C-alpha positions as semicolon CSV with decimal commas, in nm:
position;residue;x (nm);y (nm);z (nm)
1;X;-5,064;5,041;6,396
2;X;-4,826;4,787;6,244
3;X;-4,896;4,916;5,893
4;X;-4,822;5,273;6,000
5;X;-4,494;5,165;6,156
6;X;-4,392;4,976;5,842
7;X;-4,467;5,283;5,628
8;X;-4,259;5,506;5,854
9;X;-3,971;5,260;5,832
10;X;-3,940;5,331;5,460
11;X;-3,939;5,712;5,492
12;X;-3,553;5,736;5,488
13;X;-3,546;5,529;5,167
14;X;-3,804;5,758;5,005
15;X;-3,597;6,061;5,104
16;X;-3,284;5,906;4,951
17;X;-3,473;5,841;4,629
18;X;-3,622;6,190;4,614
19;X;-3,328;6,356;4,424
20;X;-3,341;6,089;4,154
21;X;-3,719;6,119;4,123
22;X;-3,694;6,498;4,092
23;X;-3,423;6,462;3,828
24;X;-3,638;6,226;3,620
25;X;-3,939;6,454;3,659
26;X;-3,757;6,773;3,557
27;X;-3,522;6,627;3,293
28;X;-3,731;6,347;3,140
29;X;-4,100;6,414;3,194
30;X;-4,158;6,790;3,209
31;X;-4,003;6,847;2,862
32;X;-4,249;6,598;2,706
33;X;-4,487;6,882;2,624
34;X;-4,227;6,983;2,363
35;X;-4,347;6,687;2,151
36;X;-4,628;6,917;2,041
37;X;-4,376;7,107;1,828
38;X;-4,361;6,808;1,590
39;X;-4,730;6,860;1,509
40;X;-4,724;7,239;1,478
41;X;-4,591;7,508;1,250
42;X;-4,378;7,650;1,527
43;X;-4,353;8,027;1,551
44;X;-4,108;8,175;1,801
45;X;-4,329;8,476;1,868
46;X;-4,638;8,263;1,936
47;X;-4,476;7,989;2,141
48;X;-4,562;7,620;2,155
49;X;-4,926;7,640;2,255
50;X;-5,036;7,920;2,021
51;X;-4,850;7,804;1,710
52;X;-5,088;7,664;1,442
53;X;-5,153;7,289;1,444
54;X;-5,055;7,114;1,117
55;X;-5,097;6,746;1,207
56;X;-4,854;6,509;1,037
57;X;-4,740;6,760;0,779
58;X;-4,395;6,790;0,938
59;X;-4,340;6,416;0,903
60;X;-4,395;6,416;0,529
61;X;-4,055;6,559;0,437
62;X;-3,879;6,256;0,586
63;X;-4,077;6,012;0,372
64;X;-4,125;6,211;0,052
65;X;-3,765;6,321;0,007
66;X;-3,555;6,133;-0,249
67;X;-3,298;6,067;0,025
68;X;-3,543;5,884;0,254
69;X;-3,424;5,537;0,149
70;X;-3,054;5,630;0,169
71;X;-3,063;5,782;0,518
72;X;-3,279;5,498;0,654
73;X;-3,056;5,232;0,497
74;X;-2,740;5,394;0,630
75;X;-2,880;5,445;0,980
76;X;-3,007;5,089;1,022
77;X;-2,723;4,920;0,832
78;X;-2,440;5,085;1,021
79;X;-2,611;5,029;1,356
80;X;-2,662;4,658;1,290
81;X;-2,298;4,624;1,188
82;X;-2,180;4,819;1,494
83;X;-2,391;4,608;1,730
84;X;-2,252;4,285;1,584
85;X;-1,888;4,398;1,593
86;X;-1,912;4,564;1,935
87;X;-2,053;4,245;2,083
88;X;-1,813;3,997;1,921
89;X;-1,495;4,205;1,959
90;X;-1,594;4,327;2,306
91;X;-1,647;3,974;2,437
92;X;-1,321;3,853;2,278
93;X;-1,116;4,140;2,424
94;X;-1,276;4,096;2,766
95;X;-1,182;3,728;2,767
96;X;-0,825;3,809;2,664
97;X;-0,793;4,079;2,931
98;X;-0,925;3,840;3,193
99;X;-0,641;3,602;3,111
100;X;-0,381;3,871;3,189
101;X;-0,261;3,784;3,538
102;X;-0,038;4,082;3,613
103;X;-0,253;4,356;3,765
104;X;-0,030;4,636;3,638
105;X;-0,041;4,508;3,280
106;X;-0,418;4,457;3,298
107;X;-0,472;4,816;3,415
108;X;-0,251;4,948;3,135
109;X;-0,446;4,752;2,873
110;X;-0,782;4,861;3,018
111;X;-0,676;5,225;3,016
112;X;-0,542;5,201;2,662
113;X;-0,863;5,061;2,512
114;X;-1,091;5,291;2,717
115;X;-0,900;5,615;2,644
116;X;-1,049;5,672;2,294
117;X;-1,400;5,653;2,440
118;X;-1,321;5,958;2,655
119;X;-1,221;6,166;2,351
120;X;-1,456;6,412;2,187
121;X;-1,561;6,316;1,836
122;X;-1,417;6,648;1,718
123;X;-1,075;6,532;1,839
124;X;-1,131;6,194;1,673
125;X;-1,217;6,366;1,344
126;X;-0,887;6,557;1,350
127;X;-0,698;6,238;1,429
128;X;-0,866;6,076;1,130
129;X;-0,769;6,373;0,911
130;X;-0,405;6,332;1,016
131;X;-0,414;5,989;0,852
132;X;-0,653;6,057;0,563
133;X;-0,564;6,411;0,453
134;X;-0,506;6,457;0,078
135;X;-0,166;6,628;0,103
136;X;-0,045;6,601;0,461
137;X;-0,211;6,272;0,558
138;X;0,019;5,998;0,683
139;X;-0,129;5,736;0,450
140;X;-0,083;5,948;0,138
141;X;0,262;6,051;0,254
142;X;0,353;5,682;0,277
143;X;0,201;5,609;-0,065
144;X;0,391;5,890;-0,238
145;X;0,716;5,786;-0,072
146;X;0,663;5,441;-0,225
147;X;0,601;5,593;-0,567
148;X;0,226;5,527;-0,559
149;X;-0,044;5,784;-0,639
150;X;-0,218;5,947;-0,339
151;X;-0,578;5,865;-0,255
152;X;-0,834;6,141;-0,212
153;X;-1,023;5,982;0,076
154;X;-1,258;6,277;0,131
155;X;-1,376;6,260;-0,230
156;X;-1,398;5,880;-0,267
157;X;-1,701;5,719;-0,103
158;X;-1,580;5,362;-0,157
159;X;-1,355;5,363;0,149
160;X;-1,591;5,526;0,398
161;X;-1,803;5,233;0,517
162;X;-1,477;5,069;0,627
163;X;-1,333;5,393;0,768
164;X;-1,644;5,475;0,972
165;X;-1,665;5,118;1,102
166;X;-1,299;5,123;1,206
167;X;-1,328;5,463;1,378
168;X;-1,643;5,356;1,562
169;X;-1,484;5,034;1,686
170;X;-1,160;5,206;1,785
171;X;-1,346;5,466;1,988
172;X;-1,628;5,263;2,145
173;X;-1,498;4,910;2,185
174;X;-1,328;4,988;2,516
175;X;-1,655;5,076;2,690
176;X;-1,824;4,750;2,599
177;X;-1,511;4,553;2,681
178;X;-1,502;4,692;3,035
179;X;-1,867;4,593;3,089
180;X;-1,806;4,239;2,964
181;X;-1,488;4,216;3,170
182;X;-1,677;4,318;3,485
183;X;-1,923;4,034;3,418
184;X;-1,642;3,784;3,366
185;X;-1,469;3,891;3,688
186;X;-1,797;3,825;3,870
187;X;-1,800;3,460;3,763
188;X;-1,711;3,231;4,053
189;X;-1,364;3,075;4,031
190;X;-1,510;2,747;4,155
191;X;-1,650;2,680;3,806
192;X;-1,305;2,702;3,650
193;X;-1,143;2,501;3,929
194;X;-1,396;2,220;3,883
195;X;-1,342;2,230;3,506
196;X;-0,964;2,204;3,551
197;X;-1,008;1,901;3,777
198;X;-1,215;1,740;3,501
199;X;-0,935;1,806;3,254
200;X;-1,098;2,090;3,059
201;X;-0,865;2,300;2,845
202;X;-0,863;2,679;2,854
203;X;-1,066;2,694;2,533
204;X;-1,324;2,452;2,674
205;X;-1,353;2,665;2,989
206;X;-1,418;2,974;2,778
207;X;-1,666;2,793;2,554
208;X;-1,859;2,607;2,826
209;X;-1,834;2,848;3,122
210;X;-1,740;3,206;3,031
211;X;-1,950;3,254;2,717
212;X;-2,274;3,096;2,853
213;X;-2,251;3,300;3,175
214;X;-2,196;3,617;2,968
215;X;-2,524;3,555;2,787
216;X;-2,744;3,778;3,014
217;X;-2,502;4,072;2,979
218;X;-2,480;4,030;2,602
219;X;-2,858;4,014;2,565
220;X;-2,907;4,321;2,783
221;X;-2,655;4,533;2,589
222;X;-2,785;4,418;2,250
223;X;-3,143;4,492;2,354
224;X;-3,048;4,843;2,467
225;X;-2,857;4,896;2,143
226;X;-3,159;4,783;1,940
227;X;-3,352;5,056;2,117
228;X;-3,130;5,311;1,939
229;X;-3,118;5,147;1,599
230;X;-3,286;5,447;1,432
231;X;-3,038;5,689;1,588
232;X;-2,679;5,745;1,482
233;X;-2,366;5,894;1,632
234;X;-2,389;6,246;1,491
235;X;-2,021;6,320;1,545
236;X;-1,912;6,003;1,369
237;X;-2,118;6,067;1,056
238;X;-2,081;6,446;1,044
239;X;-1,745;6,538;1,197
240;X;-1,527;6,251;1,075
241;X;-1,625;6,280;0,703
242;X;-1,597;6,661;0,747
243;X;-1,942;6,718;0,594
244;X;-1,820;6,637;0,244
245;X;-2,105;6,632;-0,008
246;X;-1,930;6,371;-0,223
247;X;-1,971;6,120;0,061
248;X;-2,337;6,177;0,149
249;X;-2,456;5,852;-0,011
250;X;-2,256;5,647;0,243
251;X;-2,231;5,888;0,539
252;X;-2,572;6,056;0,550
253;X;-2,801;5,929;0,829
254;X;-3,130;6,051;0,971
255;X;-2,956;6,267;1,231
256;X;-2,715;6,437;0,991
257;X;-2,988;6,484;0,729
258;X;-3,217;6,656;0,980
259;X;-2,931;6,874;1,103
260;X;-2,849;6,993;0,750
261;X;-3,218;7,053;0,679
262;X;-3,244;7,257;0,998
263;X;-2,944;7,469;0,897
264;X;-3,104;7,544;0,561
265;X;-3,464;7,603;0,666
266;X;-3,434;7,696;1,034
267;X;-3,762;7,509;1,093
268;X;-3,734;7,330;1,427
269;X;-4,075;7,168;1,372
270;X;-3,918;6,945;1,106
271;X;-3,633;6,838;1,335
272;X;-3,879;6,776;1,619
273;X;-4,088;6,555;1,391
274;X;-3,779;6,355;1,295
275;X;-3,678;6,312;1,660
276;X;-4,033;6,206;1,749
277;X;-4,034;5,954;1,462
278;X;-3,698;5,811;1,574
279;X;-3,812;5,777;1,935
280;X;-4,137;5,607;1,839
281;X;-3,968;5,357;1,606
282;X;-3,692;5,286;1,859
283;X;-3,956;5,222;2,127
284;X;-4,140;4,978;1,899
285;X;-3,812;4,809;1,805
286;X;-3,703;4,748;2,163
287;X;-4,050;4,611;2,252
288;X;-4,041;4,368;1,958
289;X;-3,682;4,257;2,030
290;X;-3,755;4,212;2,401
291;X;-4,060;3,997;2,319
292;X;-3,845;3,781;2,091
293;X;-3,594;3,735;2,375
294;X;-3,877;3,658;2,616
295;X;-4,005;3,388;2,383
296;X;-3,673;3,198;2,374
297;X;-3,514;3,300;2,706
298;X;-3,769;3,452;2,941
299;X;-3,527;3,497;3,231
300;X;-3,299;3,720;3,018
301;X;-3,569;3,959;2,895
302;X;-3,553;4,316;3,028
303;X;-3,925;4,326;3,106
């Protein structure tokens, strides 16, 4: 009787969780049968189940193409750089914002750094073109007014690793900063008060209190980012460089390569195979990284 009563007590909780469970079932689990497309020569008239099975043939184009090394290098390299910069700059900005005592000023700064994150990458690409355009760009206009020759940014690949890194940080740094700031705000003031009584300077408080207590948040965000290390921001690498062929060696990633291949061939089996490959590698990566974290700091591991 007691067990039945305990079970009935949880019925309202189960009902509250039902919408979320249905969402996960419909949005995340039911579409999993579509993974079969990666192993088939998909034919629209036959459908998923009746299309001929081709095994791993669709995966071969990713590994046999001459661009395989370039797109893999760019995808992993940019992501590692973005993770490092987002973490370091995000933590630094969060600490600086936490030191702003005026609530009005703090809200203005938070809004200013978060606003780019809310912009579409299409809008960001046009903003970049305003600065980088060959004839009407602000940078070239400034150079010509100083008597210097203009720079053809969209035909010179040398500048684009820096440009893409800057655009990514400008757009995304606000989101990470807000998360780090929320963690800092949650730190008890008693730690800082005790440190002040012991004569600790502001830098010592940041070094010995703020940064160590931010460690769980940093590890969590880095782990989640490592889970997407084989994926790239399609808008950043396709829209911002404006799909210029001269820049493919430094802007082409797995996502943009698959998209261009899909436009040319119209074969969704190839794009499905690429997406399946990315998901599998990302899953393995996050498992490995989480196990490394568990080895050195078990309490901060995700699972």
